[in-house]
PyMOL commands that place a pseudoatom at each C-alpha (Angstrom):
pseudoatom trace, name=CA, resn=MET, resi=1, chain=A, elem=C, hetatm=0, pos=[-20.189, 17.057, 43.639]
pseudoatom trace, name=CA, resn=THR, resi=2, chain=A, elem=C, hetatm=0, pos=[-22.894, 19.685, 43.303]
pseudoatom trace, name=CA, resn=ARG, resi=3, chain=A, elem=C, hetatm=0, pos=[-20.532, 22.375, 44.551]
pseudoatom trace, name=CA, resn=PHE, resi=4, chain=A, elem=C, hetatm=0, pos=[-18.046, 21.360, 41.858]
pseudoatom trace, name=CA, resn=VAL, resi=5, chain=A, elem=C, hetatm=0, pos=[-20.748, 21.601, 39.192]
pseudoatom trace, name=CA, resn=ARG, resi=6, chain=A, elem=C, hetatm=0, pos=[-21.925, 25.007, 40.473]
pseudoatom trace, name=CA, resn=ILE, resi=7, chain=A, elem=C, hetatm=0, pos=[-18.397, 26.403, 40.365]
pseudoatom trace, name=CA, resn=GLN, resi=8, chain=A, elem=C, hetatm=0, pos=[-17.249, 24.774, 37.130]
pseudoatom trace, name=CA, resn=TRP, resi=9, chain=A, elem=C, hetatm=0, pos=[-20.473, 24.967, 35.067]
pseudoatom trace, name=CA, resn=PRO, resi=10, chain=A, elem=C, hetatm=0, pos=[-19.097, 27.455, 32.514]
pseudoatom trace, name=CA, resn=ARG, resi=11, chain=A, elem=C, hetatm=0, pos=[-16.112, 25.196, 31.797]
pseudoatom trace, name=CA, resn=LEU, resi=12, chain=A, elem=C, hetatm=0, pos=[-18.284, 22.086, 31.624]
pseudoatom trace, name=CA, resn=LEU, resi=13, chain=A, elem=C, hetatm=0, pos=[-20.728, 23.807, 29.270]
pseudoatom trace, name=CA, resn=GLY, resi=14, chain=A, elem=C, hetatm=0, pos=[-17.882, 25.122, 27.102]
pseudoatom trace, name=CA, resn=SER, resi=15, chain=A, elem=C, hetatm=0, pos=[-16.285, 21.664, 26.967]
pseudoatom trace, name=CA, resn=ALA, resi=16, chain=A, elem=C, hetatm=0, pos=[-19.579, 20.052, 26.004]
pseudoatom trace, name=CA, resn=ILE, resi=17, chain=A, elem=C, hetatm=0, pos=[-20.167, 22.614, 23.247]
pseudoatom trace, name=CA, resn=LEU, resi=18, chain=A, elem=C, hetatm=0, pos=[-16.627, 22.164, 21.954]
pseudoatom trace, name=CA, resn=LEU, resi=19, chain=A, elem=C, hetatm=0, pos=[-17.031, 18.375, 21.875]
pseudoatom trace, name=CA, resn=LEU, resi=20, chain=A, elem=C, hetatm=0, pos=[-20.342, 18.691, 20.032]
pseudoatom trace, name=CA, resn=VAL, resi=21, chain=A, elem=C, hetatm=0, pos=[-18.859, 21.068, 17.478]
pseudoatom trace, name=CA, resn=LEU, resi=22, chain=A, elem=C, hetatm=0, pos=[-15.797, 18.902, 16.858]
pseudoatom trace, name=CA, resn=PHE, resi=23, chain=A, elem=C, hetatm=0, pos=[-17.316, 15.432, 16.913]
pseudoatom trace, name=CA, resn=GLY, resi=24, chain=A, elem=C, hetatm=0, pos=[-20.981, 16.068, 16.210]
pseudoatom trace, name=CA, resn=ASN, resi=25, chain=A, elem=C, hetatm=0, pos=[-20.813, 17.363, 12.681]
pseudoatom trace, name=CA, resn=GLN, resi=26, chain=A, elem=C, hetatm=0, pos=[-19.930, 15.928, 9.303]
pseudoatom trace, name=CA, resn=GLY, resi=27, chain=A, elem=C, hetatm=0, pos=[-17.229, 18.483, 8.606]
pseudoatom trace, name=CA, resn=PHE, resi=28, chain=A, elem=C, hetatm=0, pos=[-14.835, 17.365, 11.300]
pseudoatom trace, name=CA, resn=ARG, resi=29, chain=A, elem=C, hetatm=0, pos=[-15.429, 13.660, 10.614]
pseudoatom trace, name=CA, resn=GLY, resi=30, chain=A, elem=C, hetatm=0, pos=[-14.872, 14.325, 6.927]
pseudoatom trace, name=CA, resn=LEU, resi=31, chain=A, elem=C, hetatm=0, pos=[-11.667, 16.157, 7.765]
pseudoatom trace, name=CA, resn=VAL, resi=32, chain=A, elem=C, hetatm=0, pos=[-10.403, 13.217, 9.826]
pseudoatom trace, name=CA, resn=ARG, resi=33, chain=A, elem=C, hetatm=0, pos=[-11.433, 10.759, 7.090]
pseudoatom trace, name=CA, resn=ASN, resi=34, chain=A, elem=C, hetatm=0, pos=[-9.599, 12.834, 4.468]
pseudoatom trace, name=CA, resn=TRP, resi=35, chain=A, elem=C, hetatm=0, pos=[-6.501, 13.037, 6.682]
pseudoatom trace, name=CA, resn=VAL, resi=36, chain=A, elem=C, hetatm=0, pos=[-6.454, 9.235, 7.045]
pseudoatom trace, name=CA, resn=GLU, resi=37, chain=A, elem=C, hetatm=0, pos=[-6.959, 8.836, 3.288]
pseudoatom trace, name=CA, resn=LEU, resi=38, chain=A, elem=C, hetatm=0, pos=[-4.107, 11.282, 2.626]
pseudoatom trace, name=CA, resn=GLY, resi=39, chain=A, elem=C, hetatm=0, pos=[-1.779, 9.174, 4.758]
pseudoatom trace, name=CA, resn=ARG, resi=40, chain=A, elem=C, hetatm=0, pos=[-2.825, 6.017, 2.916]
pseudoatom trace, name=CA, resn=LEU, resi=41, chain=A, elem=C, hetatm=0, pos=[-2.291, 7.680, -0.467]
pseudoatom trace, name=CA, resn=ARG, resi=42, chain=A, elem=C, hetatm=0, pos=[1.153, 8.951, 0.547]
pseudoatom trace, name=CA, resn=ARG, resi=43, chain=A, elem=C, hetatm=0, pos=[2.185, 5.410, 1.549]
pseudoatom trace, name=CA, resn=GLU, resi=44, chain=A, elem=C, hetatm=0, pos=[0.824, 4.110, -1.754]
pseudoatom trace, name=CA, resn=ILE, resi=45, chain=A, elem=C, hetatm=0, pos=[2.802, 6.755, -3.679]
pseudoatom trace, name=CA, resn=VAL, resi=46, chain=A, elem=C, hetatm=0, pos=[6.017, 5.706, -1.938]
pseudoatom trace, name=CA, resn=SER, resi=47, chain=A, elem=C, hetatm=0, pos=[5.297, 2.060, -2.740]
pseudoatom trace, name=CA, resn=LEU, resi=48, chain=A, elem=C, hetatm=0, pos=[4.561, 2.868, -6.387]
pseudoatom trace, name=CA, resn=GLU, resi=49, chain=A, elem=C, hetatm=0, pos=[7.748, 4.920, -6.677]
pseudoatom trace, name=CA, resn=HIS, resi=50, chain=A, elem=C, hetatm=0, pos=[9.781, 1.941, -5.450]
pseudoatom trace, name=CA, resn=GLN, resi=51, chain=A, elem=C, hetatm=0, pos=[7.971, -0.281, -7.914]
pseudoatom trace, name=CA, resn=GLU, resi=52, chain=A, elem=C, hetatm=0, pos=[8.640, 2.235, -10.701]
pseudoatom trace, name=CA, resn=GLY, resi=53, chain=A, elem=C, hetatm=0, pos=[12.365, 2.164, -9.902]
pseudoatom trace, name=CA, resn=ALA, resi=54, chain=A, elem=C, hetatm=0, pos=[12.452, -1.623, -10.132]
pseudoatom trace, name=CA, resn=GLU, resi=55, chain=A, elem=C, hetatm=0, pos=[10.489, -1.655, -13.368]
pseudoatom trace, name=CA, resn=SER, resi=56, chain=A, elem=C, hetatm=0, pos=[12.651, 1.025, -14.970]
pseudoatom trace, name=CA, resn=GLY, resi=57, chain=A, elem=C, hetatm=0, pos=[15.702, -1.135, -14.204]
pseudoatom trace, name=CA, resn=ARG, resi=58, chain=A, elem=C, hetatm=0, pos=[14.038, -4.072, -15.912]
pseudoatom trace, name=CA, resn=LEU, resi=59, chain=A, elem=C, hetatm=0, pos=[13.111, -1.861, -18.861]
pseudoatom trace, name=CA, resn=LYS, resi=60, chain=A, elem=C, hetatm=0, pos=[16.742, -0.779, -19.252]
pseudoatom trace, name=CA, resn=ALA, resi=61, chain=A, elem=C, hetatm=0, pos=[17.781, -4.426, -19.318]
pseudoatom trace, name=CA, resn=VAL, resi=62, chain=A, elem=C, hetatm=0, pos=[15.186, -5.242, -21.972]
pseudoatom trace, name=CA, resn=ARG, resi=63, chain=A, elem=C, hetatm=0, pos=[16.133, -2.244, -24.113]
pseudoatom trace, name=CA, resn=SER, resi=64, chain=A, elem=C, hetatm=0, pos=[19.811, -3.133, -23.982]
pseudoatom trace, name=CA, resn=GLY, resi=65, chain=A, elem=C, hetatm=0, pos=[18.979, -6.533, -25.487]
pseudoatom trace, name=CA, resn=GLY, resi=66, chain=A, elem=C, hetatm=0, pos=[21.310, -9.485, -25.258]
pseudoatom trace, name=CA, resn=ALA, resi=67, chain=A, elem=C, hetatm=0, pos=[21.509, -11.817, -22.300]
pseudoatom trace, name=CA, resn=PRO, resi=68, chain=A, elem=C, hetatm=0, pos=[19.322, -9.935, -19.805]
pseudoatom trace, name=CA, resn=PHE, resi=69, chain=A, elem=C, hetatm=0, pos=[16.492, -9.727, -22.328]
pseudoatom trace, name=CA, resn=GLU, resi=70, chain=A, elem=C, hetatm=0, pos=[16.763, -13.393, -23.195]
pseudoatom trace, name=CA, resn=ARG, resi=71, chain=A, elem=C, hetatm=0, pos=[16.869, -14.409, -19.525]
pseudoatom trace, name=CA, resn=LEU, resi=72, chain=A, elem=C, hetatm=0, pos=[13.737, -12.372, -18.781]
pseudoatom trace, name=CA, resn=ALA, resi=73, chain=A, elem=C, hetatm=0, pos=[11.908, -13.801, -21.779]
pseudoatom trace, name=CA, resn=ARG, resi=74, chain=A, elem=C, hetatm=0, pos=[12.821, -17.348, -20.853]
pseudoatom trace, name=CA, resn=LYS, resi=75, chain=A, elem=C, hetatm=0, pos=[12.036, -16.977, -17.166]
pseudoatom trace, name=CA, resn=GLU, resi=76, chain=A, elem=C, hetatm=0, pos=[8.829, -14.955, -17.264]
pseudoatom trace, name=CA, resn=LEU, resi=77, chain=A, elem=C, hetatm=0, pos=[7.326, -15.836, -20.629]
pseudoatom trace, name=CA, resn=GLY, resi=78, chain=A, elem=C, hetatm=0, pos=[8.632, -19.371, -21.088]
pseudoatom trace, name=CA, resn=TYR, resi=79, chain=A, elem=C, hetatm=0, pos=[10.242, -18.687, -24.469]
pseudoatom trace, name=CA, resn=ILE, resi=80, chain=A, elem=C, hetatm=0, pos=[12.557, -21.256, -26.039]
pseudoatom trace, name=CA, resn=ARG, resi=81, chain=A, elem=C, hetatm=0, pos=[14.755, -20.979, -29.099]
pseudoatom trace, name=CA, resn=LYS, resi=82, chain=A, elem=C, hetatm=0, pos=[13.915, -22.621, -32.363]
pseudoatom trace, name=CA, resn=GLY, resi=83, chain=A, elem=C, hetatm=0, pos=[15.173, -26.187, -32.327]
pseudoatom trace, name=CA, resn=GLU, resi=84, chain=A, elem=C, hetatm=0, pos=[15.459, -26.399, -28.531]
pseudoatom trace, name=CA, resn=ILE, resi=85, chain=A, elem=C, hetatm=0, pos=[13.616, -29.054, -26.600]
pseudoatom trace, name=CA, resn=GLU, resi=86, chain=A, elem=C, hetatm=0, pos=[11.888, -28.068, -23.393]
pseudoatom trace, name=CA, resn=TYR, resi=87, chain=A, elem=C, hetatm=0, pos=[11.934, -30.595, -20.596]
pseudoatom trace, name=CA, resn=ARG, resi=88, chain=A, elem=C, hetatm=0, pos=[9.383, -30.292, -17.835]
pseudoatom trace, name=CA, resn=PHE, resi=89, chain=A, elem=C, hetatm=0, pos=[9.633, -32.274, -14.643]
pseudoatom trace, name=CA, resn=PRO, resi=90, chain=A, elem=C, hetatm=0, pos=[6.864, -32.726, -12.106]
pseudoatom trace, name=CA, resn=PRO, resi=91, chain=A, elem=C, hetatm=0, pos=[7.516, -31.161, -8.722]
pseudoatom trace, name=CA, resn=PRO, resi=92, chain=A, elem=C, hetatm=0, pos=[8.943, -33.524, -6.101]
pseudoatom trace, name=CA, resn=VAL, resi=93, chain=A, elem=C, hetatm=0, pos=[6.355, -35.348, -4.051]
pseudoatom trace, name=CA, resn=GLU, resi=94, chain=A, elem=C, hetatm=0, pos=[6.652, -35.125, -0.291]
pseudoatom trace, name=CA, resn=GLU, resi=95, chain=A, elem=C, hetatm=0, pos=[6.962, -38.479, 1.384]
pseudoatom trace, name=CA, resn=LYS, resi=96, chain=A, elem=C, hetatm=0, pos=[4.653, -39.172, 4.310]
pseudoatom trace, name=CA, resn=ASN, resi=97, chain=A, elem=C, hetatm=0, pos=[6.190, -41.063, 7.208]
for i in range(1, 97): cmd.bond("trace and resi %d" % i, "trace and resi %d" % (i + 1))
show_as sticks, trace
zoom trace
């Protein structure tokens, strides 16, 4: 083992210095942290773009008026027409055996 160390000491010292420079300072850790954050933000952008596409489709339906608008208003906002009666039923109860 000591012969190995005597022969390879420049490489071992260089490796140790390189490891200290890369992992022992704030700059490299900050770089890695920023790289991870960049990946997270890119995934979030893709998700938001998909969401934007879905919402723009809904917006087109609302702007066109008519049946799609009425269906959305009834489903999501609970609107009813004047003179209509709204019936609400309790959810079914599970029977225990």
